[in-house]
C-alpha positions in Angstrom: -131.9 -93.5 -128.9 -131.2 -93.9 -125.2 -131.6 -97.7 -125.2 -128.8 -98.0 -127.8 -126.4 -95.6 -126.0 -123.5 -97.1 -124.1 -124.4 -95.9 -120.6 -124.7 -97.2 -117.0 -127.7 -96.3 -115.2 -127.6 -95.4 -111.5 -130.2 -94.3 -108.9 -132.8 -91.7 -110.0 -131.5 -89.7 -113.0 -127.9 -90.7 -112.3 -126.0 -92.3 -115.3 -122.5 -92.5 -116.7 -122.0 -92.2 -120.5 -119.3 -94.7 -121.2 -116.1 -93.6 -123.0 -116.8 -95.7 -126.0 -119.7 -93.4 -126.9 -118.9 -91.1 -129.9 -120.4 -87.7 -129.3 -121.1 -84.8 -131.8 -118.7 -82.6 -129.9 -115.9 -85.2 -130.3 -116.4 -85.4 -134.0 -116.6 -81.6 -134.5 -113.5 -81.1 -132.4 -111.7 -83.6 -134.6 -112.9 -81.6 -137.6 -111.3 -78.4 -136.2 -114.2 -76.9 -134.2 -113.5 -75.2 -130.9 -116.1 -76.9 -128.5 -117.4 -75.1 -125.4 -120.2 -76.1 -123.2 -121.7 -74.6 -120.1 -124.1 -76.9 -118.2 -125.6 -77.0 -114.8 -124.5 -78.5 -111.5 -126.9 -81.4 -111.6 -125.4 -82.6 -114.9 -121.9 -82.3 -113.6 -122.7 -84.2 -110.4 -125.1 -86.9 -111.7 -124.5 -87.4 -115.5 -120.9 -88.5 -115.9 -119.3 -88.4 -119.3 -121.7 -86.1 -121.1 -119.0 -83.5 -121.7 -117.0 -85.9 -123.9 -115.4 -83.8 -126.7 -115.8 -80.4 -125.2 -112.6 -78.5 -124.7 -114.5 -76.5 -122.0 -117.2 -78.3 -120.0 -118.2 -76.7 -116.8 -120.8 -74.8 -114.9 -120.8 -71.0 -114.9 -120.7 -71.0 -111.0 -118.8 -73.2 -108.6 -120.3 -76.6 -109.1 -121.2 -77.3 -105.5 -122.9 -73.8 -105.1 -126.0 -74.8 -107.1 -128.5 -73.5 -104.5 -127.0 -70.1 -104.4 -127.0 -69.9 -108.2 -130.7 -70.6 -108.6 -131.9 -67.0 -108.7 -129.2 -65.8 -111.2 -128.3 -68.9 -113.1 -129.4 -67.7 -116.4 -127.5 -64.5 -116.0 -124.4 -66.4 -115.1 -124.8 -68.8 -118.1 -125.4 -65.7 -120.5 -122.2 -63.9 -119.1 -120.2 -67.0 -119.6 -121.5 -67.2 -123.2 -120.6 -63.5 -123.8 -117.1 -64.0 -122.3 -116.5 -66.9 -124.7 -117.8 -65.0 -127.7 -115.5 -62.1 -126.9 -112.5 -64.5 -127.2 -113.6 -65.5 -130.7 -112.9 -62.8 -133.2 -115.5 -62.9 -135.9 -112.9 -63.0 -138.6 -111.0 -66.1 -137.4 -111.5 -69.2 -139.6 -111.8 -71.7 -136.7 -115.5 -72.6 -136.3 -117.1 -73.1 -133.0 -119.7 -75.2 -131.2 -121.2 -73.3 -128.1 -123.7 -75.2 -125.9 -125.6 -73.3 -123.3 -127.7 -75.2 -120.8 -130.0 -73.0 -118.9 -131.7 -74.1 -115.7 -133.9 -71.2 -114.9 -137.3 -72.9 -115.5 -136.6 -75.9 -113.2 -138.2 -76.4 -109.8 -138.0 -74.8 -107.4 -139.4 -71.9 -109.7 -138.3 -68.5 -108.8 -140.2 -65.2 -109.2 -138.0 -62.6 -111.0 -138.8 -59.0 -111.0 -140.2 -57.4 -113.1 -142.0 -60.6 -114.1 -144.7 -61.0 -111.3 -147.6 -63.1 -112.7 -148.8 -64.4 -109.3 -147.8 -66.9 -106.7 -149.1 -70.2 -108.1 -146.5 -72.8 -109.4 -147.3 -72.0 -112.9 -147.2 -68.3 -112.4 -143.7 -68.7 -110.9 -142.7 -70.9 -113.8 -143.8 -68.2 -116.2 -141.8 -65.6 -114.4 -138.7 -67.9 -114.5 -139.4 -68.4 -118.3 -139.6 -64.6 -118.9 -136.3 -64.2 -117.1 -134.7 -66.9 -119.2 -136.1 -65.5 -122.4 -134.5 -62.1 -121.5 -131.1 -63.8 -120.9 -131.2 -65.9 -124.0 -132.1 -62.7 -125.9 -128.8 -61.1 -124.7 -126.9 -63.9 -126.4 -128.9 -63.6 -129.6 -128.3 -59.8 -129.7 -124.5 -60.4 -129.2 -124.6 -62.9 -132.1 -126.4 -60.5 -134.3 -123.7 -57.9 -133.9 -120.9 -60.2 -135.0 -119.6 -60.2 -138.6 -119.9 -64.0 -138.7 -123.6 -63.8 -138.1 -124.6 -65.2 -141.5 -122.2 -68.1 -141.0 -123.7 -69.0 -137.6 -126.6 -71.4 -137.0 -128.6 -70.9 -133.8 -130.9 -73.5 -132.3 -133.0 -73.0 -129.1 -134.6 -76.0 -127.7 -135.9 -77.7 -124.5 -135.0 -81.2 -123.4 -138.3 -81.9 -121.8 -141.7 -80.1 -120.9 -143.2 -79.6 -117.5 -146.3 -80.9 -115.8 -148.5 -78.9 -113.3 -151.0 -81.5 -112.2 -151.9 -83.0 -115.6 -152.4 -86.8 -115.2 -151.8 -86.3 -111.5 -148.1 -85.5 -112.1 -145.8 -82.6 -111.5 -142.3 -81.5 -112.8 -141.0 -83.8 -115.6 -139.4 -87.0 -116.4 -142.3 -89.3 -115.0 -144.4 -89.8 -118.1 -144.4 -89.9 -121.9 -147.5 -87.6 -122.1 -147.3 -84.6 -124.4 -146.8 -82.1 -121.5 -143.5 -84.1 -120.7 -142.2 -84.8 -124.2 -143.4 -82.1 -126.7 -140.9 -79.3 -126.6 -139.8 -76.1 -128.2 -137.4 -76.1 -131.1 -136.4 -72.9 -133.0 -133.7 -72.7 -135.6 -132.1 -69.9 -137.5 -130.1 -71.3 -140.4 -128.2 -68.9 -142.7 -129.7 -68.8 -146.1 -133.2 -70.2 -145.2 -136.2 -68.0 -144.7 -138.4 -68.4 -141.6 -141.2 -70.9 -141.7 -143.2 -73.0 -139.3 -142.9 -76.7 -139.4 -145.9 -78.6 -138.1 -144.6 -82.1 -138.5 -143.4 -84.1 -135.4 -139.6 -84.2 -135.4 -137.2 -85.4 -132.6 -134.2 -84.0 -130.9 -132.4 -87.0 -132.4 -132.7 -85.0 -135.7 -130.3 -82.2 -134.4 -127.1 -84.2 -134.8 -127.6 -85.2 -138.4 -128.5 -81.5 -139.1 -125.3 -80.2 -137.5 -123.2 -82.7 -139.4 -124.8 -81.5 -142.7 -124.2 -77.9 -141.7 -120.6 -78.6 -140.9 -120.1 -80.5 -144.2 -119.2 -83.6 -142.3 -120.0 -87.2 -143.3 -123.0 -88.6 -141.5 -122.1 -91.3 -139.0 -124.0 -94.6 -139.6 -124.9 -94.9 -136.0 -127.2 -91.9 -136.1 -131.0 -92.6 -136.2 -132.3 -89.1 -136.8 -132.9 -87.3 -140.0 -131.3 -84.2 -141.4 -133.8 -81.3 -140.8 -132.5 -79.1 -143.6 -134.7 -80.5 -146.4 -137.8 -80.1 -144.1 -136.9 -76.3 -143.6 -136.8 -75.6 -147.3 -139.8 -73.9 -149.0 -142.3 -76.4 -150.3 -140.7 -79.3 -148.5 -142.3 -82.7 -149.0 -143.7 -83.5 -145.5 -145.2 -86.9 -146.3 -142.1 -89.0 -145.5 -141.8 -87.2 -142.2 -145.5 -87.7 -141.2 -145.1 -91.4 -142.0 -142.0 -91.8 -139.8 -142.6 -93.2 -136.3 -140.8 -91.4 -133.5 -139.8 -93.5 -130.6 -140.0 -92.2 -126.9 -138.3 -93.7 -123.8 -138.5 -93.0 -120.1 -136.6 -94.6 -117.3 -136.5 -92.8 -114.0 -136.4 -93.8 -110.2 -138.2 -91.8 -107.6 -137.3 -93.4 -104.3 -138.1 -97.0 -104.5 -140.5 -96.6 -107.5 -139.1 -97.1 -111.0 -141.0 -95.9 -114.1 -140.1 -97.2 -117.4 -142.1 -96.7 -120.6 -141.6 -96.7 -124.3 -143.8 -94.8 -126.8 -144.2 -94.4 -130.6 -145.6 -91.3 -132.3 -146.6 -91.3 -135.9 -148.1 -88.1 -137.1 -151.0 -87.5 -134.7 -151.2 -90.9 -133.1 -149.2 -91.9 -130.0 -149.0 -95.2 -128.3 -147.4 -95.6 -124.8 -146.5 -98.9 -123.2 -145.6 -99.1 -119.5 -142.7 -101.6 -119.3 -143.6 -102.9 -115.8 -147.2 -103.7 -116.6 -147.1 -104.0 -120.4 -150.3 -101.9 -120.5 -150.8 -99.7 -123.6 -152.8 -96.7 -124.4 -153.4 -94.9 -127.7 -154.2 -91.1 -128.2 -154.8 -88.7 -131.1 -152.6 -85.9 -129.7 -154.1 -83.4 -132.2 -157.7 -83.8 -131.4 -157.1 -84.9 -127.8 -154.1 -82.9 -126.6 -154.8 -83.8 -122.9 -154.5 -87.4 -123.8 -157.7 -88.5 -122.0 -159.4 -90.7 -124.5 -157.8 -94.1 -125.2 -158.4 -95.1 -128.9 -157.2 -98.6 -129.0 -160.6 -100.2 -129.5 -161.7 -97.5 -132.1 -158.3 -97.7 -134.0 -157.0 -101.3 -133.6 -154.9 -101.1 -136.8 -153.0 -98.0 -135.7 -152.6 -99.4 -132.2 -151.2 -102.6 -133.6 -148.9 -100.9 -136.0 -147.4 -98.6 -133.2 -147.3 -101.5 -130.9 -145.1 -103.4 -133.4 -142.9 -100.3 -133.6 -142.3 -100.3 -129.9 -141.6 -104.1 -130.0 -139.1 -103.5 -132.8 -137.5 -100.8 -130.9 -137.1 -102.9 -127.7 -135.7 -105.9 -129.5 -133.0 -103.8 -131.3 -131.6 -102.3 -128.1 -127.8 -102.6 -127.7 
């Protein structure tokens, strides 16, 4: 969890991940993996240290030419990925970790032909999303043509959602509402049939899953769960539904700082603003817009999730 990461926060979204942090890329590289990551200019300029463990960690364009890259960023990221895959013969024994960070759906949203859905912000976002989908598809097609396809796990995910006026907010990072924190995650794991999992999980579950797939021992520091048992047919979902997921936000916009912690258990989510201490409780299944505060009607659930938040805060590094 972010509160237990060794990092130093700066202004806005700036931070430095300290060298004592132990990353997945570092562990896999020690295990013989080639680790290659392509990210965006903002990360390189504002999030220092996040490339720990990657043999290659760079942008697919000159890092300072971020504005010029906006309209073609996904194409450049895909081309970098395809170039990397060409250097890795499918028959070689050395495994690899390839991370591709696409920025095509970030503000400012850009309309891409032939995906013209209109000129409103959400229309432009949908156009950018269609463009991104096309470029990710090129990578997936390239992977499908490789002889090591059945030994390659592919995960597609987002690190955040996007708001278009919900709760008076735009963009992302300003809230712990569903439109900000509920994201896409798709996984293709060799040997497992496709199924939809309708249980809340967290991006923290990815690292334990990757360690399991790589046959590596699970570090004690990890707080997520291995997702492979949940992907199996007839998986027991009860423990997953009973597990609370912890959410955290810390962002500065000018002179305003927003800090909040949330706890989600199955359908109920509690959010506590850390500046004010105010709490709200929502049923995100029946009230996806999070408009109806249920603390008075569900005091037991509100109390239990509030205790989870308190426990989370007291256990920070």
